[in-house]
N, C-alpha and C positions, 0 to 999 in steps of 0.2 A: 486232223483229228488228234486230240490230246491223248497222250499215253496215261494210263492209270498207274498210280503208285503201286509198286510191288513190295512194299515194306510197311511194317507197323510203326507209325509215327511215334507212339508212346514208347515202344521198345527201343528204337534208335535214340530217342531223347535220353532214356535211362542209360544207355551205353555211353553216350556223350557225357552225361553227368558223372559217371564213375571215372571216366578218363580225365575230365577236368579236376575231379577230386584228387586223383592220384598225381597228376602232373602239374596242376595249376593252369591258369589261363595262358601265361606266357610260355610255359613249357610244352603246351599242346600245339602241335602243328596241324595245319589243314590235312596233310597226308595222314597223320595219326588219327584224326577224326574220321576221315573217309574209310580208312581201313577198319577201325574199331566199329563204326556204325554199319559198315557193309553196304554203303550206298555210293552212287556216283556223285561227282562234283556238281553236276547240273541238278540232281535231285536235292542235294544239300542246299544249294542256293535257292532253288525254287521253294523248298519247304521251310527253311529257317532264315533266309536272306543272307546272313554272313556269320562269321565266327562269333562276333560280339553279340549278336542277337541270339544265337544258339546258346552261348554261355549264360546270358541273362535268363533265358527260358530254363536251362538246366539248373541254375541257382534257385529259381522259383520252385522247381520240382523238388529239389533238395529241401528247401524250406518247408514245403507242404509235408514231406515225409518225416522231417525231424520235429515238426510241431507236436506230434503225438505225445511226446514225453512231457510237454508243458502242461498237459491236463493235470499232472500231479501237483503242479504249483497252483493252478487256477481252481481246482476242485477240492483241495486238501481241507480237511477239518482241523488238522493240527499243522502248524507251521513247520515244526521240526520233522514230522513224519512226511509231509509233502516234499520238503527239501531232501530228505533221505531217499524217498522213492524216485524223485527226479534224478538224483545223482547215481543211484543204482542203475537206472535205465541208461543214463548218459555214459557211464563207465562201460556198461555192456556194449553199447554202440561204438564207443571209441576204440575198444579193443577187439572188435569182431575181426575174424580172419577172412571172412568172405567179402569184405569191402576194404577200400583203402583205409589205412590207419588215420586217426585224427578226425578232422571235420573239414568239410569243404569251405565253410565260412571262415574258420580260423586260418586254414591254409591260404585262402585268398587274401585275407586282410593283411597277413604277414608279407605277402608278395606284391601287393598293389601299391604303386608309388604315388599316384595322383589322387589327392584327397577329394577333388571335385569330380572325378571320373564316375560315370553312372554305376559301374560295378562297385566301387568303393561306397557310394551312397547307399546302394542296396545292402551291402554288408554292414554298414553302420546302423541302418534301420533294424537289421536282424539283431545286432548287439543290443540296441536300445530296447527292443521289445522284450528280450529276455531279462534285462536289468529291471524293467518295469514289472514284469511278472514276479521276480524275486522280491522287489520292493513292496508290492501289494500284499504278498503273502506274509512278509515280515511285519507289515503294519497290522494285519489281522492278528498275527501272533502277539503283538504288543497289546492290542485291544482285549485279547482273551487272557492276558497275563502270562502267556507262555514265554514271551520274549520280554526281558526287563525293560521298563519304561525309560531308563537312562541310556539305553543303547541307541546309537545313531543308525537308524535303519537305512538311510541313504548310503552310508559307508559300508554297512553289512551287505547290501544288495550289490554294490560295486565289488566287494570282496568275493561274493559268490560268483559273479560274472567272470571275474579274473580267474578264479579257481576252475570254473567250467572250461575256459579256453586254455588254461594251463594243462589240464588233463588231456586236452586234444593234442597239444604239442608233445607232452610226455608219451602219449600213445604212439604218435608218429615216430618217436625215437625208440619205440619198443621198450619203454620203461615198464616197471612192475605194476600190474593191475592191482595186486594186493596192497601196494603202497598207496595207490589212489583211493582204494576203499578205506584203508586205515586213516588217511587224511580226512576223509569226510566224517568219520567218527569224531575226530578231534575238532573239526569245525562245528559240529552239532553241540559238542560240549562247550564251546566258546559262546554260542548263542545263548 
């Protein structure tokens, strides 16, 4: 007779996500995971297969929860206001004290060496989705006349993507939230 699971799968996955976010994939041991998740080794393998599969699932959970701020880019009536709202929410999330500093995606991409690795492919897709969201909003801004027609929106989208992940690294180093907010004001003036 099979034993029933005595834990909430979503809750232990969330705990694993926070641990991976804080320590990275390589820095997180199986012992760390089991202790943080509060489950046995057999339950971990039965539920999530292995550390790699658990990480991929945790990264997908992170992606779903972090997607909420993208609505500011996708639904904005004004390009500059959408970018401002996105970065206000992003800075809030990056400097929160109740979660690890920075961003799971940024932290992972900085520490993953193999470009063909499934984890790296997932992180690159996350990067590209955000770049495309910036690009589409900037194009709408050009069409409305809010962004000058002579601006290269491909380059601007890449700049915003780079700033996004730079804020994550700065937050991880406990740099100034106020400086990040001031920088976004400067970026909006550039646009």
